[in-house]
All heavy atoms as TSV, in Angstrom:
chain	resi	resn	atom	element	x	y	z
A	1	LYS	N	N	7.866	10.392	8.463
A	1	LYS	CA	C	8.185	9.488	9.582
A	1	LYS	C	C	6.937	8.744	10.035
A	1	LYS	O	O	6.992	7.533	10.235
A	1	LYS	CB	C	8.804	10.342	10.702
A	1	LYS	CG	C	9.081	9.579	11.938
A	1	LYS	CD	C	9.692	10.501	13.003
A	1	LYS	CE	C	9.693	9.853	14.373
A	1	LYS	NZ	N	10.214	10.763	15.362
A	2	HIS	N	N	5.848	9.441	10.180
A	2	HIS	CA	C	4.595	8.810	10.646
A	2	HIS	C	C	4.048	7.875	9.613
A	2	HIS	O	O	3.514	6.857	9.943
A	2	HIS	CB	C	3.609	9.839	11.095
A	2	HIS	CG	C	4.071	10.698	12.251
A	2	HIS	ND1	N	4.141	10.167	13.522
A	2	HIS	CD2	C	4.480	11.965	12.305
A	2	HIS	CE1	C	4.573	11.137	14.323
A	2	HIS	NE2	N	4.825	12.241	13.639
A	3	LEU	N	N	4.129	8.285	8.329
A	3	LEU	CA	C	3.661	7.430	7.242
A	3	LEU	C	C	4.489	6.173	7.164
A	3	LEU	O	O	3.970	5.089	6.913
A	3	LEU	CB	C	3.652	8.173	5.913
A	3	LEU	CG	C	2.590	9.226	5.753
A	3	LEU	CD1	C	2.791	9.999	4.486
A	3	LEU	CD2	C	1.188	8.627	5.803
A	4	TYR	N	N	5.809	6.293	7.365
A	4	TYR	CA	C	6.688	5.120	7.362
A	4	TYR	C	C	6.263	4.116	8.401
A	4	TYR	O	O	6.100	2.912	8.120
A	4	TYR	CB	C	8.128	5.534	7.562
A	4	TYR	CG	C	9.079	4.353	7.652
A	4	TYR	CD1	C	9.535	3.724	6.496
A	4	TYR	CD2	C	9.474	3.843	8.886
A	4	TYR	CE1	C	10.372	2.608	6.591
A	4	TYR	CE2	C	10.325	2.738	8.961
A	4	TYR	CZ	C	10.788	2.136	7.832
A	4	TYR	OH	O	11.582	1.053	7.893
A	5	PHE	N	N	6.053	4.578	9.617
A	5	PHE	CA	C	5.684	3.652	10.699
A	5	PHE	C	C	4.273	3.108	10.478
A	5	PHE	O	O	3.952	1.976	10.847
A	5	PHE	CB	C	5.794	4.305	12.055
A	5	PHE	CG	C	7.254	4.458	12.486
A	5	PHE	CD1	C	7.815	5.703	12.649
A	5	PHE	CD2	C	8.036	3.341	12.668
A	5	PHE	CE1	C	9.121	5.832	13.025
A	5	PHE	CE2	C	9.348	3.448	13.028
A	5	PHE	CZ	C	9.884	4.684	13.223
A	6	SER	N	N	3.375	3.916	9.858
A	6	SER	CA	C	2.014	3.423	9.555
A	6	SER	C	C	2.081	2.275	8.524
A	6	SER	O	O	1.387	1.282	8.694
A	6	SER	CB	C	1.200	4.565	8.985
A	6	SER	OG	O	1.006	5.559	9.930
A	7	VAL	N	N	2.881	2.487	7.493
A	7	VAL	CA	C	3.023	1.395	6.486
A	7	VAL	C	C	3.660	0.173	7.091
A	7	VAL	O	O	3.308	-0.971	6.834
A	7	VAL	CB	C	3.828	1.917	5.242
A	7	VAL	CG1	C	4.192	0.771	4.349
A	7	VAL	CG2	C	2.979	2.907	4.491
A	8	PHE	N	N	4.717	0.396	7.941
A	8	PHE	CA	C	5.394	-0.710	8.627
A	8	PHE	C	C	4.332	-1.522	9.439
A	8	PHE	O	O	4.382	-2.745	9.408
A	8	PHE	CB	C	6.464	-0.140	9.566
A	8	PHE	CG	C	7.414	-1.184	10.054
A	8	PHE	CD1	C	8.393	-1.716	9.221
A	8	PHE	CD2	C	7.336	-1.622	11.337
A	8	PHE	CE1	C	9.279	-2.687	9.674
A	8	PHE	CE2	C	8.213	-2.590	11.832
A	8	PHE	CZ	C	9.207	-3.113	10.984
A	9	HIS	N	N	3.445	-0.849	10.143
A	9	HIS	CA	C	2.409	-1.508	10.899
A	9	HIS	C	C	1.412	-2.206	9.963
A	9	HIS	O	O	0.995	-3.371	10.245
A	9	HIS	CB	C	1.697	-0.479	11.786
A	9	HIS	CG	C	0.601	-1.060	12.590
A	9	HIS	ND1	N	0.822	-1.804	13.726
A	9	HIS	CD2	C	-0.767	-1.044	12.434
A	9	HIS	CE1	C	-0.355	-2.197	14.235
A	9	HIS	NE2	N	-1.308	-1.764	13.467
A	10	LEU	N	N	0.993	-1.544	8.901
A	10	LEU	CA	C	0.068	-2.137	7.953
A	10	LEU	C	C	0.644	-3.402	7.314
A	10	LEU	O	O	-0.127	-4.366	7.018
A	10	LEU	CB	C	-0.294	-1.135	6.839
A	10	LEU	CG	C	-1.278	-0.019	7.261
A	10	LEU	CD1	C	-1.379	1.019	6.156
A	10	LEU	CD2	C	-2.641	-0.586	7.568
A	11	LEU	N	N	1.896	-3.438	7.067
A	11	LEU	CA	C	2.512	-4.644	6.441
A	11	LEU	C	C	2.447	-5.826	7.372
A	11	LEU	O	O	2.472	-6.973	6.905
A	11	LEU	CB	C	3.948	-4.360	6.052
A	11	LEU	CG	C	4.106	-3.489	4.806
A	11	LEU	CD1	C	5.570	-3.205	4.544
A	11	LEU	CD2	C	3.494	-4.133	3.590
A	12	SER	N	N	2.358	-5.634	8.668
A	12	SER	CA	C	2.288	-6.772	9.559
A	12	SER	C	C	0.845	-7.146	9.888
A	12	SER	O	O	0.609	-8.257	10.416
A	12	SER	CB	C	3.057	-6.473	10.833
A	12	SER	OG	O	2.503	-5.363	11.519
A	13	HIS	N	N	-0.131	-6.280	9.579
A	13	HIS	CA	C	-1.513	-6.582	9.977
A	13	HIS	C	C	-2.548	-6.509	8.873
A	13	HIS	O	O	-3.626	-7.008	9.071
A	13	HIS	CB	C	-1.965	-5.618	11.080
A	13	HIS	CG	C	-1.152	-5.745	12.374
A	13	HIS	ND1	N	-1.223	-6.872	13.165
A	13	HIS	CD2	C	-0.266	-4.934	12.936
A	13	HIS	CE1	C	-0.427	-6.708	14.200
A	13	HIS	NE2	N	0.175	-5.539	14.087
A	14	ASN	N	N	-2.255	-5.900	7.745
A	14	ASN	CA	C	-3.251	-5.695	6.720
A	14	ASN	C	C	-2.936	-6.512	5.499
A	14	ASN	O	O	-1.894	-6.391	4.884
A	14	ASN	CB	C	-3.311	-4.186	6.338
A	14	ASN	CG	C	-4.456	-3.879	5.422
A	14	ASN	OD1	O	-4.447	-4.317	4.297
A	14	ASN	ND2	N	-5.380	-3.053	5.913
A	15	ARG	N	N	-3.845	-7.407	5.127
A	15	ARG	CA	C	-3.600	-8.302	3.993
A	15	ARG	C	C	-3.493	-7.585	2.669
A	15	ARG	O	O	-2.775	-8.031	1.783
A	15	ARG	CB	C	-4.717	-9.357	3.919
A	15	ARG	CG	C	-4.672	-10.318	5.071
A	15	ARG	CD	C	-5.681	-11.463	4.860
A	15	ARG	NE	N	-5.811	-12.247	6.060
A	15	ARG	CZ	C	-5.090	-13.319	6.353
A	15	ARG	NH1	N	-4.183	-13.700	5.503
A	15	ARG	NH2	N	-5.293	-13.991	7.420
A	16	ALA	N	N	-4.228	-6.478	2.485
A	16	ALA	CA	C	-4.162	-5.746	1.197
A	16	ALA	C	C	-2.743	-5.136	0.982
A	16	ALA	O	O	-2.185	-5.271	-0.062
A	16	ALA	CB	C	-5.179	-4.630	1.209
A	17	PHE	N	N	-2.216	-4.579	2.062
A	17	PHE	CA	C	-0.853	-3.994	1.936
A	17	PHE	C	C	0.220	-5.085	1.863
A	17	PHE	O	O	1.221	-4.949	1.208
A	17	PHE	CB	C	-0.542	-3.034	3.117
A	17	PHE	CG	C	-1.008	-1.654	2.808
A	17	PHE	CD1	C	-2.346	-1.250	2.966
A	17	PHE	CD2	C	-0.100	-0.698	2.358
A	17	PHE	CE1	C	-2.735	0.021	2.697
A	17	PHE	CE2	C	-0.499	0.593	2.078
A	17	PHE	CZ	C	-1.830	0.934	2.236
A	18	GLN	N	N	-0.016	-6.213	2.490
A	18	GLN	CA	C	0.914	-7.356	2.353
A	18	GLN	C	C	0.922	-7.827	0.928
A	18	GLN	O	O	2.003	-8.132	0.405
A	18	GLN	CB	C	0.461	-8.471	3.301
A	18	GLN	CG	C	0.671	-8.159	4.751
A	18	GLN	CD	C	0.066	-9.247	5.668
A	18	GLN	OE1	O	-0.693	-10.112	5.188
A	18	GLN	NE2	N	0.339	-9.120	6.971
A	19	ALA	N	N	-0.243	-7.890	0.299
A	19	ALA	CA	C	-0.302	-8.332	-1.095
A	19	ALA	C	C	0.395	-7.335	-2.023
A	19	ALA	O	O	1.093	-7.747	-2.944
A	19	ALA	CB	C	-1.764	-8.518	-1.508
A	20	LEU	N	N	0.195	-6.047	-1.756
A	20	LEU	CA	C	0.879	-5.001	-2.564
A	20	LEU	C	C	2.377	-5.108	-2.401
A	20	LEU	O	O	3.119	-4.982	-3.394
A	20	LEU	CB	C	0.353	-3.627	-2.152
A	20	LEU	CG	C	-1.027	-3.247	-2.597
A	20	LEU	CD1	C	-1.487	-2.001	-1.893
A	20	LEU	CD2	C	-1.095	-3.081	-4.092
A	21	HIS	N	N	2.845	-5.314	-1.203
A	21	HIS	CA	C	4.262	-5.396	-0.934
A	21	HIS	C	C	4.863	-6.644	-1.646
A	21	HIS	O	O	5.915	-6.568	-2.281
A	21	HIS	CB	C	4.514	-5.474	0.567
A	21	HIS	CG	C	5.961	-5.431	0.994
A	21	HIS	ND1	N	6.766	-4.391	0.719
A	21	HIS	CD2	C	6.686	-6.328	1.689
A	21	HIS	CE1	C	7.967	-4.641	1.197
A	21	HIS	NE2	N	7.941	-5.807	1.788
A	22	ALA	N	N	4.169	-7.759	-1.533
A	22	ALA	CA	C	4.630	-8.997	-2.183
A	22	ALA	C	C	4.669	-8.797	-3.704
A	22	ALA	O	O	5.593	-9.268	-4.385
A	22	ALA	CB	C	3.722	-10.153	-1.828
A	23	HIS	N	N	3.625	-8.143	-4.234
A	23	HIS	CA	C	3.608	-7.885	-5.695
A	23	HIS	C	C	4.775	-6.985	-6.139
A	23	HIS	O	O	5.433	-7.291	-7.154
A	23	HIS	CB	C	2.313	-7.203	-6.051
A	23	HIS	CG	C	2.154	-6.824	-7.484
A	23	HIS	ND1	N	1.802	-7.758	-8.446
A	23	HIS	CD2	C	2.298	-5.691	-8.132
A	23	HIS	CE1	C	1.772	-7.184	-9.649
A	23	HIS	NE2	N	2.079	-5.902	-9.457
A	24	ASN	N	N	5.097	-5.984	-5.350
A	24	ASN	CA	C	6.236	-5.111	-5.678
A	24	ASN	C	C	7.530	-5.857	-5.631
A	24	ASN	O	O	8.413	-5.631	-6.498
A	24	ASN	CB	C	6.284	-3.948	-4.679
A	24	ASN	CG	C	5.219	-2.919	-4.880
A	24	ASN	OD1	O	4.582	-2.870	-5.934
A	24	ASN	ND2	N	4.936	-2.107	-3.875
A	25	ILE	N	N	7.711	-6.739	-4.688
A	25	ILE	CA	C	8.988	-7.438	-4.558
A	25	ILE	C	C	9.101	-8.568	-5.566
A	25	ILE	O	O	10.174	-8.678	-6.205
A	25	ILE	CB	C	9.108	-7.979	-3.087
A	25	ILE	CG1	C	9.316	-6.817	-2.160
A	25	ILE	CG2	C	10.272	-8.976	-3.005
A	25	ILE	CD1	C	9.338	-7.196	-0.703
A	26	GLU	N	N	8.084	-9.339	-5.751
A	26	GLU	CA	C	8.173	-10.513	-6.629
A	26	GLU	C	C	8.027	-10.179	-8.098
A	26	GLU	O	O	8.781	-10.609	-8.942
A	26	GLU	CB	C	7.139	-11.538	-6.219
A	26	GLU	CG	C	7.387	-12.121	-4.832
A	26	GLU	CD	C	6.236	-12.941	-4.323
A	26	GLU	OE1	O	5.267	-13.167	-5.084
A	26	GLU	OE2	O	6.272	-13.345	-3.146
A	27	VAL	N	N	7.006	-9.370	-8.433
A	27	VAL	CA	C	6.720	-9.118	-9.815
A	27	VAL	C	C	7.558	-7.958	-10.369
A	27	VAL	O	O	8.141	-8.036	-11.459
A	27	VAL	CB	C	5.224	-8.810	-10.040
A	27	VAL	CG1	C	4.917	-8.482	-11.451
A	27	VAL	CG2	C	4.401	-10.071	-9.593
A	28	LYS	N	N	7.600	-6.852	-9.590
A	28	LYS	CA	C	8.282	-5.673	-10.066
A	28	LYS	C	C	9.769	-5.644	-9.679
A	28	LYS	O	O	10.471	-4.689	-10.030
A	28	LYS	CB	C	7.598	-4.437	-9.531
A	28	LYS	CG	C	6.202	-4.257	-10.057
A	28	LYS	CD	C	5.602	-2.938	-9.675
A	28	LYS	CE	C	4.232	-2.783	-10.333
A	28	LYS	NZ	N	3.696	-1.471	-10.053
A	29	ARG	N	N	10.230	-6.646	-8.956
A	29	ARG	CA	C	11.649	-6.816	-8.559
A	29	ARG	C	C	12.235	-5.572	-7.800
A	29	ARG	O	O	13.300	-5.111	-8.080
A	29	ARG	CB	C	12.508	-7.089	-9.790
A	29	ARG	CG	C	12.124	-8.276	-10.579
A	29	ARG	CD	C	12.562	-9.515	-9.820
A	29	ARG	NE	N	12.282	-10.738	-10.648
A	29	ARG	CZ	C	11.967	-11.883	-10.140
A	29	ARG	NH1	N	11.934	-12.049	-8.866
A	29	ARG	NH2	N	11.772	-12.892	-10.926
A	30	MET	N	N	11.449	-5.058	-6.900
A	30	MET	CA	C	11.879	-3.941	-6.049
A	30	MET	C	C	12.570	-4.465	-4.811
A	30	MET	O	O	12.316	-5.592	-4.379
A	30	MET	CB	C	10.698	-3.077	-5.609
A	30	MET	CG	C	10.018	-2.323	-6.706
A	30	MET	SD	S	8.688	-1.338	-5.988
A	30	MET	CE	C	8.089	-0.600	-7.459
A	31	THR	N	N	13.412	-3.632	-4.201
A	31	THR	CA	C	13.942	-3.960	-2.897
A	31	THR	C	C	12.877	-3.699	-1.841
A	31	THR	O	O	11.864	-3.048	-2.136
A	31	THR	CB	C	15.195	-3.159	-2.575
A	31	THR	OG1	O	14.823	-1.765	-2.480
A	31	THR	CG2	C	16.272	-3.350	-3.669
A	32	ASN	N	N	13.083	-4.131	-0.624
A	32	ASN	CA	C	12.130	-3.867	0.435
A	32	ASN	C	C	11.888	-2.397	0.673
A	32	ASN	O	O	10.760	-1.965	0.825
A	32	ASN	CB	C	12.573	-4.559	1.720
A	32	ASN	CG	C	12.352	-6.028	1.762
A	32	ASN	OD1	O	11.427	-6.529	1.121
A	32	ASN	ND2	N	13.132	-6.758	2.480
A	33	MET	N	N	12.967	-1.640	0.682
A	33	MET	CA	C	12.859	-0.184	0.910
A	33	MET	C	C	12.127	0.506	-0.197
A	33	MET	O	O	11.341	1.455	0.003
A	33	MET	CB	C	14.214	0.435	1.193
A	33	MET	CG	C	14.139	1.885	1.674
A	33	MET	SD	S	13.071	2.109	3.132
A	33	MET	CE	C	13.984	1.333	4.378
A	34	GLN	N	N	12.381	0.111	-1.452
A	34	GLN	CA	C	11.721	0.723	-2.625
A	34	GLN	C	C	10.227	0.471	-2.510
A	34	GLN	O	O	9.391	1.328	-2.754
A	34	GLN	CB	C	12.262	0.167	-3.885
A	34	GLN	CG	C	13.621	0.668	-4.311
A	34	GLN	CD	C	14.165	-0.053	-5.528
A	34	GLN	OE1	O	13.854	-1.237	-5.735
A	34	GLN	NE2	N	14.933	0.655	-6.317
A	35	SER	N	N	9.865	-0.747	-2.143
A	35	SER	CA	C	8.474	-1.110	-1.981
A	35	SER	C	C	7.797	-0.305	-0.852
A	35	SER	O	O	6.703	0.181	-1.007
A	35	SER	CB	C	8.321	-2.585	-1.740
A	35	SER	OG	O	6.965	-2.915	-1.549
A	36	MET	N	N	8.537	-0.158	0.260
A	36	MET	CA	C	8.035	0.654	1.388
A	36	MET	C	C	7.773	2.110	0.936
A	36	MET	O	O	6.685	2.646	1.286
A	36	MET	CB	C	9.036	0.621	2.526
A	36	MET	CG	C	9.099	-0.650	3.292
A	36	MET	SD	S	7.736	-0.860	4.434
A	36	MET	CE	C	8.100	0.389	5.622
A	37	MET	N	N	8.671	2.683	0.195
A	37	MET	CA	C	8.520	4.090	-0.257
A	37	MET	C	C	7.315	4.160	-1.194
A	37	MET	O	O	6.533	5.130	-1.123
A	37	MET	CB	C	9.766	4.606	-0.932
A	37	MET	CG	C	10.957	4.729	-0.002
A	37	MET	SD	S	10.617	5.927	1.316
A	37	MET	CE	C	11.022	4.949	2.712
A	38	LYS	N	N	7.126	3.172	-2.064
A	38	LYS	CA	C	6.007	3.210	-2.956
A	38	LYS	C	C	4.693	3.072	-2.177
A	38	LYS	O	O	3.695	3.725	-2.477
A	38	LYS	CB	C	6.125	2.068	-3.963
A	38	LYS	CG	C	5.046	2.096	-5.000
A	38	LYS	CD	C	5.307	1.128	-6.134
A	38	LYS	CE	C	4.210	1.244	-7.191
A	38	LYS	NZ	N	4.493	0.471	-8.354
A	39	LEU	N	N	4.676	2.244	-1.128
A	39	LEU	CA	C	3.513	2.040	-0.332
A	39	LEU	C	C	3.183	3.255	0.503
A	39	LEU	O	O	2.031	3.567	0.817
A	39	LEU	CB	C	3.618	0.787	0.529
A	39	LEU	CG	C	3.625	-0.533	-0.252
A	39	LEU	CD1	C	3.831	-1.678	0.698
A	39	LEU	CD2	C	2.293	-0.694	-0.979
A	40	ILE	N	N	4.212	4.008	0.934
A	40	ILE	CA	C	4.016	5.274	1.651
A	40	ILE	C	C	3.287	6.265	0.770
A	40	ILE	O	O	2.289	6.874	1.194
A	40	ILE	CB	C	5.342	5.822	2.182
A	40	ILE	CG1	C	5.869	4.972	3.332
A	40	ILE	CG2	C	5.184	7.280	2.613
A	40	ILE	CD1	C	7.280	5.290	3.747
A	41	ALA	N	N	3.729	6.361	-0.477
A	41	ALA	CA	C	3.062	7.258	-1.433
A	41	ALA	C	C	1.626	6.825	-1.677
A	41	ALA	O	O	0.715	7.667	-1.738
A	41	ALA	CB	C	3.839	7.319	-2.712
A	42	LYS	N	N	1.418	5.507	-1.812
A	42	LYS	CA	C	0.039	5.020	-2.044
A	42	LYS	C	C	-0.819	5.293	-0.824
A	42	LYS	O	O	-1.984	5.683	-1.010
A	42	LYS	CB	C	0.102	3.490	-2.332
A	42	LYS	CG	C	-1.261	2.930	-2.658
A	42	LYS	CD	C	-1.134	1.517	-3.171
A	42	LYS	CE	C	-2.447	1.028	-3.714
A	42	LYS	NZ	N	-2.854	1.632	-4.995
A	43	LEU	N	N	-0.322	5.107	0.391
A	43	LEU	CA	C	-1.092	5.365	1.583
A	43	LEU	C	C	-1.484	6.853	1.631
A	43	LEU	O	O	-2.625	7.214	1.952
A	43	LEU	CB	C	-0.344	4.959	2.821
A	43	LEU	CG	C	-1.005	5.280	4.154
A	43	LEU	CD1	C	-2.346	4.520	4.327
A	43	LEU	CD2	C	-0.095	4.973	5.321
A	44	ALA	N	N	-0.540	7.744	1.334
A	44	ALA	CA	C	-0.828	9.186	1.326
A	44	ALA	C	C	-1.916	9.523	0.343
A	44	ALA	O	O	-2.814	10.273	0.668
A	44	ALA	CB	C	0.477	9.954	1.016
A	45	ARG	N	N	-1.808	8.944	-0.903
A	45	ARG	CA	C	-2.863	9.227	-1.867
A	45	ARG	C	C	-4.202	8.682	-1.437
A	45	ARG	O	O	-5.254	9.318	-1.634
A	45	ARG	CB	C	-2.434	8.621	-3.220
A	45	ARG	CG	C	-1.349	9.344	-3.910
A	45	ARG	CD	C	-1.165	8.877	-5.387
A	45	ARG	NE	N	-1.079	7.398	-5.514
A	45	ARG	CZ	C	0.016	6.684	-5.452
A	45	ARG	NH1	N	1.201	7.293	-5.247
A	45	ARG	NH2	N	0.023	5.413	-5.592
A	46	MET	N	N	-4.186	7.509	-0.817
A	46	MET	CA	C	-5.448	6.908	-0.330
A	46	MET	C	C	-6.060	7.775	0.788
A	46	MET	O	O	-7.293	7.960	0.810
A	46	MET	CB	C	-5.183	5.504	0.172
A	46	MET	CG	C	-4.878	4.505	-0.904
A	46	MET	SD	S	-4.323	2.919	-0.312
A	46	MET	CE	C	-5.747	2.291	0.579
A	47	LEU	N	N	-5.235	8.262	1.723
A	47	LEU	CA	C	-5.746	9.071	2.802
A	47	LEU	C	C	-6.344	10.365	2.295
A	47	LEU	O	O	-7.432	10.817	2.751
A	47	LEU	CB	C	-4.649	9.359	3.812
A	47	LEU	CG	C	-4.178	8.180	4.634
A	47	LEU	CD1	C	-2.948	8.562	5.488
A	47	LEU	CD2	C	-5.296	7.618	5.507
A	48	VAL	N	N	-5.702	10.984	1.303
A	48	VAL	CA	C	-6.236	12.224	0.754
A	48	VAL	C	C	-7.563	11.958	0.031
A	48	VAL	O	O	-8.548	12.692	0.201
A	48	VAL	CB	C	-5.221	12.857	-0.231
A	48	VAL	CG1	C	-5.859	13.973	-1.066
A	48	VAL	CG2	C	-4.048	13.404	0.544
A	49	ALA	N	N	-7.612	10.872	-0.766
A	49	ALA	CA	C	-8.834	10.545	-1.481
A	49	ALA	C	C	-9.980	10.186	-0.510
A	49	ALA	O	O	-11.157	10.605	-0.706
A	49	ALA	CB	C	-8.604	9.360	-2.407
A	50	MET	N	N	-9.667	9.457	0.579
A	50	MET	CA	C	-10.663	9.079	1.549
A	50	MET	C	C	-11.202	10.334	2.291
A	50	MET	O	O	-12.377	10.448	2.544
A	50	MET	CB	C	-10.082	8.107	2.580
A	50	MET	CG	C	-9.902	6.727	1.987
A	50	MET	SD	S	-8.889	5.578	2.962
A	50	MET	CE	C	-9.425	5.820	4.643
A	51	ALA	N	N	-10.330	11.292	2.523
A	51	ALA	CA	C	-10.749	12.531	3.215
A	51	ALA	C	C	-11.626	13.393	2.310
A	51	ALA	O	O	-12.608	13.981	2.749
A	51	ALA	CB	C	-9.545	13.307	3.709
A	52	ARG	N	N	-11.214	13.480	1.046
A	52	ARG	CA	C	-11.966	14.278	0.089
A	52	ARG	C	C	-13.373	13.739	-0.150
A	52	ARG	O	O	-14.357	14.460	-0.281
A	52	ARG	CB	C	-11.223	14.407	-1.221
A	52	ARG	CG	C	-10.113	15.379	-1.238
A	52	ARG	CD	C	-9.549	15.528	-2.582
A	52	ARG	NE	N	-8.429	16.452	-2.574
A	52	ARG	CZ	C	-7.544	16.561	-3.538
A	52	ARG	NH1	N	-7.627	15.813	-4.625
A	52	ARG	NH2	N	-6.567	17.434	-3.450
A	53	GLU	N	N	-13.453	12.435	-0.348
A	53	GLU	CA	C	-14.694	11.788	-0.748
A	53	GLU	C	C	-15.524	11.290	0.431
A	53	GLU	O	O	-16.680	10.890	0.263
A	53	GLU	CB	C	-14.416	10.633	-1.703
A	53	GLU	CG	C	-13.758	11.109	-2.998
A	53	GLU	CD	C	-13.310	9.974	-3.855
A	53	GLU	OE1	O	-13.679	8.809	-3.579
A	53	GLU	OE2	O	-12.574	10.193	-4.810
A	54	GLY	N	N	-14.930	11.294	1.631
A	54	GLY	CA	C	-15.655	10.847	2.816
A	54	GLY	C	C	-15.925	9.349	2.801
A	54	GLY	O	O	-16.911	8.910	3.386
A	55	GLN	N	N	-15.066	8.606	2.197
A	55	GLN	CA	C	-15.218	7.144	2.122
A	55	GLN	C	C	-14.351	6.446	3.163
A	55	GLN	O	O	-13.417	7.029	3.689
A	55	GLN	CB	C	-14.875	6.613	0.714
A	55	GLN	CG	C	-15.772	7.115	-0.339
A	55	GLN	CD	C	-15.404	6.587	-1.713
A	55	GLN	OE1	O	-14.422	5.871	-1.842
A	55	GLN	NE2	N	-16.186	6.871	-2.715
A	56	THR	N	N	-14.676	5.179	3.381
A	56	THR	CA	C	-13.847	4.347	4.254
A	56	THR	C	C	-12.887	3.545	3.411
A	56	THR	O	O	-13.034	3.462	2.189
A	56	THR	CB	C	-14.734	3.436	5.094
A	56	THR	OG1	O	-15.477	2.578	4.235
A	56	THR	CG2	C	-15.629	4.210	6.017
A	57	PHE	N	N	-11.949	2.863	4.060
A	57	PHE	CA	C	-10.980	2.053	3.346
A	57	PHE	C	C	-11.641	0.822	2.710
A	57	PHE	O	O	-12.475	0.186	3.369
A	57	PHE	CB	C	-9.869	1.616	4.317
A	57	PHE	CG	C	-8.883	0.675	3.671
A	57	PHE	CD1	C	-7.932	1.105	2.812
A	57	PHE	CD2	C	-8.918	-0.694	3.977
A	57	PHE	CE1	C	-6.983	0.257	2.239
A	57	PHE	CE2	C	-8.017	-1.548	3.393
A	57	PHE	CZ	C	-7.040	-1.080	2.519
A	58	SER	N	N	-11.281	0.543	1.497
A	58	SER	CA	C	-11.788	-0.633	0.769
A	58	SER	C	C	-10.592	-1.435	0.262
A	58	SER	O	O	-9.804	-0.916	-0.541
A	58	SER	CB	C	-12.689	-0.223	-0.372
A	58	SER	OG	O	-13.019	-1.341	-1.141
A	59	ALA	N	N	-10.476	-2.646	0.747
A	59	ALA	CA	C	-9.352	-3.458	0.343
A	59	ALA	C	C	-9.423	-3.810	-1.143
A	59	ALA	O	O	-8.409	-4.088	-1.770
A	59	ALA	CB	C	-9.277	-4.754	1.187
A	60	ASP	N	N	-10.629	-3.836	-1.700
A	60	ASP	CA	C	-10.797	-4.163	-3.107
A	60	ASP	C	C	-10.099	-3.134	-3.996
A	60	ASP	O	O	-9.545	-3.475	-5.033
A	60	ASP	CB	C	-12.276	-4.224	-3.470
A	60	ASP	CG	C	-12.984	-5.404	-2.752
A	60	ASP	OD1	O	-12.270	-6.392	-2.402
A	60	ASP	OD2	O	-14.166	-5.270	-2.514
A	61	LYS	N	N	-10.170	-1.877	-3.617
A	61	LYS	CA	C	-9.522	-0.814	-4.444
A	61	LYS	C	C	-8.046	-0.772	-4.270
A	61	LYS	O	O	-7.366	-0.180	-5.095
A	61	LYS	CB	C	-10.104	0.552	-4.037
A	61	LYS	CG	C	-11.584	0.715	-4.367
A	61	LYS	CD	C	-12.107	2.038	-3.955
A	61	LYS	CE	C	-13.581	2.176	-4.297
A	61	LYS	NZ	N	-14.064	3.499	-3.844
A	62	ALA	N	N	-7.502	-1.432	-3.221
A	62	ALA	CA	C	-6.050	-1.343	-2.976
A	62	ALA	C	C	-5.307	-2.573	-3.550
A	62	ALA	O	O	-4.090	-2.612	-3.435
A	62	ALA	CB	C	-5.826	-1.282	-1.476
A	63	GLN	N	N	-5.988	-3.494	-4.180
A	63	GLN	CA	C	-5.332	-4.668	-4.684
A	63	GLN	C	C	-4.482	-4.400	-5.888
A	63	GLN	O	O	-4.790	-3.545	-6.661
A	63	GLN	CB	C	-6.378	-5.760	-5.017
A	63	GLN	CG	C	-7.093	-6.294	-3.838
A	63	GLN	CD	C	-6.151	-6.942	-2.808
A	63	GLN	OE1	O	-5.225	-7.662	-3.181
A	63	GLN	NE2	N	-6.393	-6.746	-1.559
A	64	PRO	N	N	-3.369	-5.154	-6.029
A	64	PRO	CA	C	-2.533	-4.968	-7.249
A	64	PRO	C	C	-3.266	-5.476	-8.468
A	64	PRO	O	O	-4.151	-6.319	-8.365
A	64	PRO	CB	C	-1.305	-5.830	-6.941
A	64	PRO	CG	C	-1.783	-6.827	-5.973
A	64	PRO	CD	C	-2.857	-6.139	-5.148
A	65	PRO	N	N	-2.934	-4.958	-9.609
A	65	PRO	CA	C	-3.556	-5.427	-10.862
A	65	PRO	C	C	-3.216	-6.885	-11.127
A	65	PRO	O	O	-2.119	-7.328	-10.837
A	65	PRO	CB	C	-3.024	-4.473	-11.942
A	65	PRO	CG	C	-1.722	-3.982	-11.376
A	65	PRO	CD	C	-1.914	-3.936	-9.863
A	66	LEU	N	N	-4.149	-7.577	-11.713
A	66	LEU	CA	C	-3.917	-8.982	-12.051
A	66	LEU	C	C	-3.045	-9.063	-13.303
A	66	LEU	O	O	-3.183	-8.274	-14.208
A	66	LEU	CB	C	-5.270	-9.701	-12.283
A	66	LEU	CG	C	-6.195	-9.776	-11.116
A	66	LEU	CD1	C	-7.522	-10.374	-11.533
A	66	LEU	CD2	C	-5.545	-10.595	-10.001
A	67	ALA	N	N	-2.135	-10.022	-13.266
A	67	ALA	CA	C	-1.226	-10.215	-14.456
A	67	ALA	C	C	-2.041	-10.786	-15.595
A	67	ALA	O	O	-2.872	-11.643	-15.429
A	67	ALA	CB	C	-0.116	-11.154	-14.066
A	68	ALA	N	N	-1.744	-10.300	-16.783
A	68	ALA	CA	C	-2.485	-10.723	-17.972
A	68	ALA	C	C	-1.905	-12.008	-18.550
A	68	ALA	O	O	-0.836	-12.377	-18.396
A	68	ALA	CB	C	-2.487	-9.655	-19.026
């Protein structure tokens, strides 16, 4: 529940998450909810990695892969 609202907030204020959401919807043809669930999992993995390594958030690492 808290991760859902965190991602909801990030989608309105964070350009990296907005880009990921747009990539999921446009390129991967996901619905809004599927993209939200994928971003919740990504946020959880990012938080764990940041806590383990003691790093801060980097928008460069969160960007979607470039299309070839």
